[in-house]
C-alpha positions in Angstrom: -32.0 -13.9 -45.1 -29.1 -13.3 -47.6 -29.9 -9.4 -47.5 -30.3 -10.0 -43.6 -26.5 -11.5 -43.7 -25.2 -8.1 -45.8 -27.3 -5.6 -43.8 -25.0 -7.2 -40.8 -21.6 -7.5 -42.7 -21.8 -3.5 -43.4 -22.3 -2.8 -40.2 -19.3 -4.8 -38.6 -17.8 -2.7 -41.3 -18.6 0.1 -40.1 -17.7 -0.4 -37.2 -14.4 -1.9 -37.6 -14.1 1.8 -40.0 -15.3 3.4 -36.6 -13.4 1.6 -34.4 -10.0 2.8 -36.5 -10.4 6.7 -36.3 -11.4 6.2 -33.0 -7.6 4.4 -31.7 -5.7 6.0 -34.5 -7.2 10.2 -32.7 -6.4 8.3 -29.1 -3.3 6.1 -29.3 -1.4 9.0 -29.2 -2.2 11.1 -26.4 -2.2 8.0 -24.7 1.1 6.1 -25.8 3.0 7.1 -28.9 5.6 4.0 -29.9 9.8 4.7 -29.8 12.0 2.1 -31.7 13.7 -0.3 -30.5 11.3 -0.6 -27.4 7.6 -0.6 -29.2 8.3 -1.9 -32.5 10.6 -4.4 -33.1 14.7 -4.0 -34.7 14.5 -4.2 -38.4 18.5 -4.0 -39.1 17.5 -2.1 -42.2 16.2 1.0 -40.7 18.4 1.2 -37.8 21.4 1.4 -40.6 19.7 3.5 -42.5 18.9 6.8 -39.2 22.6 5.5 -39.0 24.2 6.6 -42.2 21.6 9.8 -41.7 24.1 10.1 -38.6 26.5 10.3 -40.7 26.2 11.9 -43.6 25.1 14.7 -42.1 28.4 14.8 -40.2 31.2 13.4 -42.7 29.3 16.2 -45.4 28.5 13.9 -48.1 25.0 13.7 -50.1 22.1 11.4 -49.3 19.8 10.3 -52.1 15.5 9.2 -52.0 13.9 7.8 -54.8 10.2 7.4 -55.4 9.7 5.3 -58.6 6.8 5.9 -60.7 3.7 5.8 -59.3 0.8 7.2 -60.4 -0.4 9.2 -57.3 -4.7 8.2 -58.6 -3.4 5.2 -59.0 -3.3 2.9 -54.7 0.2 1.8 -55.4 1.6 5.0 -54.9 0.8 3.8 -51.6 4.6 3.4 -51.0 5.9 6.6 -52.8 4.2 8.2 -50.3 5.3 6.4 -47.6 8.5 7.7 -48.6 7.9 10.9 -49.0 7.0 11.4 -45.0 10.0 9.3 -44.0 11.9 12.2 -46.6 10.6 14.4 -44.6 12.0 14.2 -41.8 15.6 13.1 -44.1 15.0 16.2 -45.6 14.2 18.3 -42.4 17.7 16.4 -40.8 20.0 17.3 -43.4 18.3 20.7 -44.5 22.3 22.1 -42.6 24.7 19.7 -43.9 27.2 21.4 -46.4 24.8 18.9 -48.9 21.2 18.3 -48.6 19.6 15.6 -49.3 18.0 14.9 -52.8 14.9 13.3 -53.9 14.6 11.7 -57.8 11.6 10.4 -59.1 9.6 9.1 -62.2 6.8 11.5 -62.8 6.2 14.9 -62.9 3.5 15.1 -60.2 6.0 12.8 -57.9 8.4 15.6 -59.0 5.7 18.1 -57.7 5.7 16.4 -54.3 8.8 15.7 -53.9 9.9 19.1 -54.1 6.2 19.7 -51.9 8.1 18.4 -49.7 11.6 19.4 -49.7 10.0 23.6 -49.2 8.2 22.1 -46.5 11.3 20.2 -44.4 13.6 23.3 -44.7 10.7 25.1 -43.5 10.6 22.8 -40.4 13.6 22.7 -39.9 13.9 27.5 -40.1 16.3 26.9 -43.2 13.8 28.6 -46.3 17.1 30.2 -47.4 18.6 27.2 -47.9 15.8 25.4 -50.1 16.6 25.0 -53.2 14.5 23.4 -55.9 17.0 21.7 -58.4 17.2 19.0 -55.0 13.7 17.9 -56.4 13.9 16.3 -59.5 12.2 14.3 -62.6 15.1 12.3 -63.4 13.0 10.4 -66.7 9.3 9.8 -67.1 10.1 6.1 -69.0 11.0 3.3 -66.6 15.3 3.0 -67.9 15.4 6.5 -68.0 14.0 7.3 -64.3 16.5 4.0 -63.7 19.3 5.9 -65.5 18.9 9.3 -64.6 18.0 8.7 -61.0 21.6 6.8 -60.8 23.3 9.4 -62.7 21.7 12.5 -60.6 22.9 10.1 -57.7 25.9 9.5 -58.7 27.5 13.3 -59.3 26.1 14.1 -56.1 28.5 11.7 -54.3 25.1 10.2 -52.3 26.9 7.9 -50.1 23.1 6.7 -48.5 20.2 5.5 -50.5 16.3 5.0 -49.4 14.3 3.6 -52.5 10.2 3.8 -51.9 8.1 3.9 -54.2 6.2 1.7 -57.2 9.4 -0.1 -59.0 9.5 -2.2 -62.2 12.1 -3.9 -63.6 14.3 -1.0 -63.1 14.5 -2.0 -60.4 17.5 -3.9 -60.6 19.5 -1.3 -62.7 18.8 1.1 -60.2 20.4 -1.0 -57.3 23.2 -2.3 -59.4 24.1 1.4 -60.0 23.2 2.5 -56.5 25.1 0.1 -54.5 28.9 0.0 -54.1 31.0 -0.8 -51.1 31.0 2.6 -49.3 27.4 3.3 -50.1 23.8 2.1 -48.1 21.4 1.1 -50.4 17.9 0.9 -48.4 15.2 0.2 -50.7 11.2 -1.0 -50.3 8.9 -1.7 -53.0 5.2 -2.6 -53.3 6.1 -4.4 -56.1 6.4 -8.5 -55.1 8.8 -8.8 -58.4 10.8 -5.8 -57.7 11.2 -7.0 -53.9 12.7 -10.4 -55.6 14.9 -8.4 -57.4 16.2 -5.7 -54.3 16.9 -8.1 -52.3 19.5 -9.9 -53.6 21.0 -6.5 -54.8 19.9 -3.9 -52.1 22.2 -4.0 -49.1 19.1 -4.1 -46.5 15.8 -4.6 -48.7 12.7 -3.5 -47.0 9.7 -6.9 -47.0 6.4 -6.8 -47.4 4.7 -3.9 -45.1 8.6 -2.5 -43.9 8.2 -0.3 -46.7 4.8 1.1 -44.9 6.6 1.2 -41.4 9.9 3.3 -42.0 8.2 6.7 -41.6 6.9 5.1 -37.7 11.0 4.1 -37.5 12.3 7.0 -39.1 10.1 9.1 -36.8 8.4 10.6 -39.1 5.3 11.9 -36.9 2.9 10.8 -34.4 0.5 8.9 -36.6 2.6 7.0 -38.5 3.5 4.9 -34.4 -0.3 5.1 -34.8 -1.1 3.4 -37.6 1.3 0.1 -36.5 -0.2 0.1 -33.1 -4.6 0.1 -34.5 -3.3 -2.8 -36.7 -1.0 -4.9 -34.6 -4.8 -4.3 -31.8 -7.5 -5.4 -34.7 -5.1 -7.8 -35.7 -5.0 -9.2 -32.2 -9.2 -8.6 -32.4 -9.4 -10.4 -35.8 -7.9 -12.9 -33.8 -10.5 -13.8 -31.3 -12.7 -13.6 -33.5 -11.8 -16.6 -35.7 -11.2 -18.3 -32.1 -14.8 -17.2 -30.6 -16.2 -18.2 -33.5 -14.6 -21.3 -33.7 -15.8 -22.8 -30.2 -19.0 -21.1 -30.7 -19.2 -22.8 -34.2 -17.9 -26.4 -32.4 -20.4 -26.0 -29.0 -23.0 -25.9 -31.7 -24.5 -22.8 -31.1 -24.6 -21.1 -34.8 -25.8 -23.5 -37.3 
């Protein structure tokens, strides 16, 4: 009996994975979600897009920070989302007098930051303007990284900051040092403790899964929006399955 139940669960799990993959392939062809119409309004990301336009027009700097996550650890997912968003932000500022900079707290993330910068400049047909110094590892310990990121943003007179990655207690220092009346700081992380700090310290905190939706709101690529639609579909399928199972149980069809 246990073996049969395990087999059924395995089949159901495989079916969900296959269905998820099919939806990710089919939905971009059928419908591409758009912020404000197909996606619920998020003030933090609306302000971030507005700040992006202002930095290009005013010739000020945009600062992106990716945290200290190890790329082999599941908690680095928020940093990879940050890299996707960074590609879009860097591409938009590539023509500016003061292009965006990316800071990171580990060597591998620093390498990925430079790769993202190079790719974004190439996508914007501004490859000759790319400089490796735009991507920096500012420190290998938590507070060294935080201090270095703050100095990088201050020295380059950044008018907006986007923090997306795995942060610890050092994010309190960063949020306090980066935020003032003339600077916008939008920040999100996968750490519950760091989220609590950012909720109080950042201008616009991204709570929970909002950080993983940033790519869709910044038009970083069709798969970001498709992923959100697919997740919504699966939520409704799970809700219907729970309701259906409850009804069947109440009718006595199942033991």
